[in-house]
C-alpha positions in Angstrom: -10.5 22.3 12.9 -6.7 22.8 12.7 -4.2 20.0 12.0 -2.5 20.7 15.4 -5.9 20.0 17.1 -6.3 16.7 15.4 -2.8 15.5 16.3 -1.2 15.0 19.6 -0.6 16.4 22.2 -3.8 15.5 23.9 -5.5 18.6 25.2 -9.0 17.6 26.5 -9.8 20.9 28.2 -9.4 22.8 25.0 -11.1 20.4 22.7 -14.8 20.0 21.7 -16.4 16.5 21.9 -15.9 16.1 18.1 -12.2 16.9 18.4 -11.8 14.5 21.4 -13.5 11.8 19.3 -11.1 12.5 16.4 -8.0 12.3 18.6 -9.2 9.1 20.3 -9.8 7.5 16.9 -6.5 8.6 15.4 -4.6 7.3 18.5 -5.2 3.8 17.0 -2.8 4.5 14.1 0.8 5.5 13.5 3.0 6.6 10.6 1.6 7.1 7.2 -1.8 5.7 8.1 -2.1 8.2 10.9 -1.2 11.1 8.6 -3.6 10.0 5.9 -6.5 9.5 8.3 -5.8 12.9 10.0 -6.0 14.5 6.6 -9.3 12.8 5.8 -10.8 13.9 9.1 -9.5 17.5 8.6 -11.3 17.6 5.3 -14.5 16.4 6.9 -14.3 18.9 9.7 -13.6 21.7 7.2 -16.7 20.8 5.2 -18.8 20.7 8.4 -17.5 24.1 9.4 -18.3 25.6 6.0 -21.8 24.3 6.2 -22.3 25.3 9.9 -22.5 21.8 11.2 -20.9 20.2 14.3 -18.6 17.4 13.0 -20.1 14.9 15.4 -23.3 15.9 17.3 -26.4 16.0 15.2 -24.9 14.5 12.1 -27.4 12.4 10.1 -26.9 10.1 7.2 -28.1 12.8 4.8 -25.2 15.0 5.8 -22.7 12.2 5.1 -24.4 11.5 1.7 -24.1 15.2 0.9 -20.4 15.1 1.9 -19.8 12.2 -0.5 -21.5 14.2 -3.2 -19.2 17.1 -2.4 -16.2 14.9 -2.8 -17.5 13.7 -6.2 -18.2 17.3 -7.4 -14.7 18.3 -6.3 -13.3 16.0 -9.0 -12.3 12.9 -7.0 -12.6 9.5 -8.7 -14.9 6.9 -7.2 -12.0 4.9 -5.8 -10.6 8.1 -4.2 -13.9 8.9 -2.7 -14.1 5.5 -1.0 -10.5 6.0 0.3 -11.3 9.5 1.6 -14.3 8.0 3.5 -12.2 5.4 5.4 -11.4 7.7 8.3 -14.8 9.4 8.4 -16.6 6.1 8.6 -14.2 4.8 11.3 -14.6 8.0 13.2 -18.3 7.7 13.5 -18.2 3.9 14.1 -15.9 4.3 17.1 -17.8 7.4 18.4 -20.9 5.2 18.4 -19.0 2.3 20.1 -17.7 4.7 22.8 -21.2 6.1 23.4 -20.5 9.6 22.1 -23.4 9.4 19.6 -26.6 7.4 19.7 -26.3 6.0 16.2 -23.7 5.8 13.4 -24.8 8.1 10.6 -22.2 6.8 8.1 -22.9 3.1 8.4 -25.6 3.1 5.7 -24.2 6.0 3.6 -23.9 4.8 0.0 -20.4 4.8 -1.4 -19.6 4.7 -5.1 -19.3 1.3 -6.6 -15.8 0.5 -7.9 -15.4 -2.4 -10.3 -12.0 -3.6 -9.2 -12.1 -6.5 -11.6 -11.7 -4.1 -14.5 -8.7 -2.3 -13.0 -6.1 -1.2 -15.5 -3.3 -1.4 -13.0 -0.3 -2.9 -14.7 2.9 -4.3 -13.3 5.6 -5.8 -15.4 5.4 -9.0 -17.4 8.1 -11.7 -17.0 10.5 -10.3 -19.6 10.1 -6.7 -18.4 10.7 -7.8 -14.8 13.9 -9.7 -15.8 15.1 -6.7 -17.7 14.3 -4.4 -14.8 16.3 -6.5 -12.4 19.2 -6.8 -14.8 19.4 -3.0 -15.5 19.0 -2.1 -11.8 22.2 -4.0 -11.0 24.2 -2.1 -13.7 23.3 1.3 -12.1 24.4 0.8 -8.5 24.3 -2.0 -5.9 21.7 0.0 -4.1 19.4 0.2 -7.1 19.9 -3.6 -7.5 19.1 -4.4 -3.9 16.0 -2.2 -4.0 14.8 -3.8 -7.3 15.0 -7.3 -5.8 13.4 -6.3 -2.6 10.4 -4.9 -4.5 10.2 -7.2 -7.5 11.0 -10.6 -5.9 10.2 -10.4 -2.2 7.2 -8.1 -3.0 8.0 -5.6 -0.3 6.2 -2.2 -0.2 8.3 0.9 -0.7 8.4 1.9 3.0 9.3 -1.7 4.0 12.2 -1.9 1.5 13.5 1.5 2.7 13.4 0.3 6.3 15.4 -3.0 5.8 18.5 -3.1 7.9 21.5 -5.3 7.5 20.7 -6.9 10.9 17.3 -7.9 9.6 18.5 -10.7 7.3 21.3 -12.3 9.3 19.3 -15.2 10.8 19.0 -18.7 9.4 15.7 -20.6 9.8 15.3 -24.2 8.6 18.3 -23.9 6.3 17.2 -20.6 4.8 18.5 -17.1 5.3 15.5 -15.1 6.2 14.5 -11.5 6.3 12.6 -10.3 9.3 10.4 -7.2 8.9 7.4 -5.4 10.3 5.0 -4.7 7.6 1.7 -2.9 7.1 -0.4 -2.8 10.2 2.7 -3.5 12.4 2.5 -7.2 11.3 5.8 -9.1 11.7 6.8 -11.2 8.7 9.6 -13.7 7.9 10.6 -14.0 4.3 13.1 -16.6 3.0 15.8 -15.2 0.7 16.8 -17.1 -2.4 20.4 -17.2 -3.5 20.0 -14.5 -6.2 18.3 -12.1 -3.8 20.8 -12.8 -1.1 23.7 -12.2 -3.5 22.4 -8.8 -4.5 21.7 -7.8 -0.9 25.2 -8.8 0.1 26.7 -6.8 -2.7 24.8 -3.8 -1.5 25.9 -4.4 2.1 29.6 -4.6 1.2 31.8 -4.5 4.4 29.1 -3.0 6.6 27.8 -5.1 9.4 24.8 -3.0 10.6 22.6 -0.1 9.7 20.2 0.6 6.9 20.8 -1.6 3.8 19.8 0.5 0.8 21.5 3.9 0.8 21.4 6.9 -1.5 24.2 6.3 -4.0 25.6 9.8 -3.8 25.2 10.9 -0.2 25.3 7.5 1.4 22.3 8.4 3.6 19.5 5.9 4.2 16.7 6.1 1.6 13.1 6.8 2.4 10.0 5.8 0.4 10.3 8.9 -1.8 13.8 7.9 -2.7 12.5 4.5 -3.6 10.0 6.0 -6.0 12.8 8.0 -7.7 15.2 5.1 -7.9 12.5 2.9 -9.4 11.7 5.6 -12.0 15.3 5.8 -12.9 15.6 2.1 -13.4 12.5 2.0 -15.5 13.8 4.7 -17.7 17.2 3.0 -18.1 15.4 -0.3 -18.9 13.4 1.4 -21.7 10.0 0.8 -20.1 7.8 3.6 -21.5 5.0 3.7 -19.0 5.0 5.0 -15.4 6.5 2.4 -13.0 6.3 2.8 -9.2 7.4 0.6 -6.3 3.8 -0.8 -6.2 4.3 -1.8 -9.9 7.1 -4.0 -8.8 5.1 -5.5 -5.9 2.3 -6.1 -8.4 4.8 -7.7 -10.8 6.1 -10.0 -8.1 2.6 -11.2 -7.2 1.2 -11.6 -10.7 4.3 -13.3 -12.1 4.2 -15.7 -9.1 0.6 -16.6 -10.1 1.7 -16.9 -13.8 4.4 -19.3 -12.7 1.8 -21.6 -11.2 2.2 -20.6 -7.5 -1.1 -21.5 -5.8 -3.3 -18.6 -4.7 -2.7 -19.4 -1.0 1.1 -19.3 -1.4 0.8 -16.1 -3.4 -1.2 -14.6 -0.6 1.6 -15.5 1.8 4.1 -13.8 -0.5 1.9 -10.7 -0.7 1.1 -10.8 3.0 -2.5 -10.1 2.3 -5.0 -10.7 5.2 -7.7 -11.6 2.7 -7.2 -14.0 -0.2 -9.6 -11.9 -2.2 -7.1 -9.1 -2.3 -4.5 -11.5 -3.9 -7.2 -12.8 -6.2 -7.8 -9.3 -7.4 -4.2 -9.1 -8.6 -4.8 -12.3 -10.6 -8.0 -10.9 -12.3 -6.9 -7.3 -12.8 -3.6 -7.8 -14.6 -5.3 -8.2 -18.0 -3.5 -11.4 -18.9 -5.3 -12.3 -22.1 -3.0 -15.3 -22.9 -4.7 -17.4 -20.2 -8.3 -16.3 -20.9 -10.6 -19.3 -20.9 -11.9 -18.4 -24.4 -8.7 -19.8 -25.9 -9.2 -23.2 -24.3 -12.9 -23.2 -25.2 -12.2 -22.4 -28.8 -9.6 -25.1 -29.1 -12.0 -27.6 -27.4 -14.9 -26.8 -29.7 -12.7 -26.8 -32.8 -11.4 -30.2 -31.9 -14.9 -31.8 -32.0 
């Protein structure tokens, strides 16, 4: 199955039932999610073609299990296998809902267990975040604005790159607010504190409209790849030895908010997570040994 078959334009007369099911499933998504799910389905179709299987009709749970084993043997980590199966599972689920197949062969397929509580994902601690924000402002006003959008307002890389000057001109209940459309096309309104607004205004300069953060040399709007490069440059200038990405800054915003005593519900609103368990994962996974209950228990027992 070729990539052009999976993607639009819709060509029902030239497509097999499996391809029609794929196109109808992918039509639910746009942007990066559409591209990712299209890639995942292309990989499934390629495996089926290699093993002389139709990608939809006649597929059984055993075939899906063998595909999962194939992903493991190809060197993917357990978490990557689970991610790779997102589109495949959705593809069969909606094919079943639409009546294209009698049963969903992927619904009971066993995926690898990923112990998310032991994740080694690291953001920045409080002092590192402070230094990151300070150094960013010494590079260019664009680096400074990007750093605050990621590290204080907890935006994703694509969201920060998409911020326009017009998006934060409104005032609501006494606060200047930033309007954005986030992951899953969900609108959000974020209040801007004075330090954040000051950095954004320095980046804006005399401009009254258009993309906020620009490439410092060319003056063209940044994209998410530029955001990764700019964050890496700031981290290097700040002397942070490990790899830092835009998600590291989002991670830092959430975990430092929790460390500051922000209730989990309010941290969930900051992160714009649909499920509080996702935000709770950030709290558990950051490896903050200073707040581990063993310290309090030791002090309690020693005081007896």
